[in-house]
C-alpha positions as CSV (number, residue, x, y, z in Angstrom):
1,M,0.4,0.1,0.2
2,K,1.7,3.8,-1.2
3,R,1.2,6.1,1.9
4,V,0.7,9.4,1.9
5,A,3.9,11.8,2.8
6,H,3.0,15.4,4.7
7,H,6.3,18.0,5.1
8,R,6.5,20.9,6.6
9,L,8.7,23.3,4.1
10,A,10.6,24.7,6.5
11,E,11.5,22.5,8.0
12,L,13.2,20.5,5.9
13,P,16.6,20.1,5.5
14,A,18.4,23.1,3.7
15,E,21.5,22.4,2.0
16,A,23.7,25.1,0.8
17,V,25.3,24.2,-2.0
18,N,26.9,27.0,-2.5
19,P,27.1,30.4,-0.6
20,Y,25.0,31.6,-2.7
21,M,22.3,28.9,-2.6
22,T,20.0,26.9,-0.4
23,R,17.1,24.4,-0.9
24,R,14.8,22.2,0.6
25,L,13.8,18.9,-1.6
26,V,10.4,16.6,-0.9
27,W,10.2,13.9,-3.6
28,G,7.8,10.7,-4.5
29,E,8.7,8.5,-7.1
30,R,7.4,10.4,-10.8
31,V,8.8,14.1,-9.7
32,M,10.4,16.3,-7.2
33,A,10.0,19.8,-5.6
34,A,12.8,21.7,-4.9
35,F,12.6,25.3,-2.8
36,M,15.3,27.2,-3.9
37,E,16.6,30.7,-2.3
38,F,19.7,32.3,-4.2
39,K,21.4,35.1,-3.3
40,Q,22.1,38.4,-5.3
41,G,24.7,37.2,-7.8
42,A,23.9,33.9,-7.8
43,V,24.5,32.0,-11.3
44,V,22.9,28.6,-12.5
45,P,25.4,28.0,-15.7
46,V,23.8,26.7,-18.3
47,H,23.2,22.9,-18.3
48,A,21.1,20.6,-19.5
49,H,18.7,17.7,-18.2
50,D,16.5,15.2,-19.2
51,N,13.8,15.9,-16.5
52,E,11.1,18.7,-17.6
53,Q,10.9,21.8,-15.1
54,I,8.2,24.2,-13.3
55,T,9.6,26.7,-11.9
56,Y,7.8,29.3,-10.3
57,C,9.3,32.3,-9.1
58,I,7.3,34.0,-5.9
59,S,10.2,37.0,-4.8
60,G,13.4,38.9,-7.2
61,L,14.4,38.2,-10.2
62,M,15.5,35.5,-12.4
63,R,17.2,35.8,-15.8
64,F,17.1,33.0,-17.6
65,T,19.0,31.9,-20.9
66,L,17.7,30.3,-22.9
67,P,18.1,28.8,-26.6
68,D,16.6,31.4,-28.0
69,G,17.5,34.1,-26.3
70,E,17.3,35.4,-22.5
71,L,14.2,35.7,-20.3
72,L,13.3,37.7,-17.3
73,L,11.4,35.5,-15.0
74,R,9.4,37.6,-12.1
75,P,6.6,37.0,-8.7
76,G,4.2,35.2,-9.6
77,E,5.4,34.1,-13.0
78,V,6.3,30.5,-14.6
79,L,8.7,29.0,-16.4
80,V,7.5,25.5,-18.3
81,I,11.0,24.0,-19.5
82,P,11.2,20.7,-21.7
83,G,13.8,18.1,-20.8
84,G,16.2,18.6,-22.8
85,V,16.3,22.9,-23.5
86,P,19.3,23.9,-22.6
87,H,19.0,26.7,-19.9
88,G,20.5,29.0,-17.5
89,A,19.7,31.4,-14.7
90,E,21.4,34.4,-13.1
91,F,19.8,36.3,-9.8
92,P,20.5,40.2,-9.8
93,E,18.8,40.2,-7.3
94,D,18.0,38.3,-3.8
95,T,15.3,35.1,-4.6
96,V,13.2,33.0,-3.7
97,E,11.7,30.6,-6.5
98,M,10.4,26.7,-6.9
99,D,11.7,23.8,-9.3
100,I,9.3,21.0,-9.7
101,F,11.2,18.2,-10.9
102,S,9.9,15.0,-13.2
103,P,11.4,12.6,-13.1
104,P,13.0,13.7,-10.0
105,R,17.0,14.2,-10.4
106,Q,18.6,11.7,-9.1
107,D,21.8,13.5,-8.8
108,W,20.4,16.3,-6.8
109,I,18.6,13.6,-4.0
110,D,22.7,11.7,-4.7
111,R,24.4,15.4,-4.1
112,T,26.3,14.8,-7.1
113,D,25.4,18.0,-9.3
114,E,28.5,19.5,-10.1
115,Y,27.6,22.6,-11.9
116,L,26.2,24.0,-9.1
117,R,28.7,23.2,-6.6
118,R,31.4,24.9,-7.8
């Protein structure tokens, strides 16, 4: 029998991935949610992964680099990135956002996401 899991976001362990980025992860069999906090000046290098991604900007500002140019993501806006599409982001101000991935990012679970840890 499958079980329902209940969590309080504030009580999930916060992982300091690098000096500019902290995340809290929760995942099931087919989906992952990541509550992300970025300090001004943070950079996520251009990368691609097979996982489909939905990014919701809660506060701050995100400047995405995408194959067809740059896109600014502001509070209340959502971006859907299909698997395999190269993307990166810069954070011109402190930012809080939520990422949803399907399937879950195994590299994040295993902490083998070296592109973020530099």
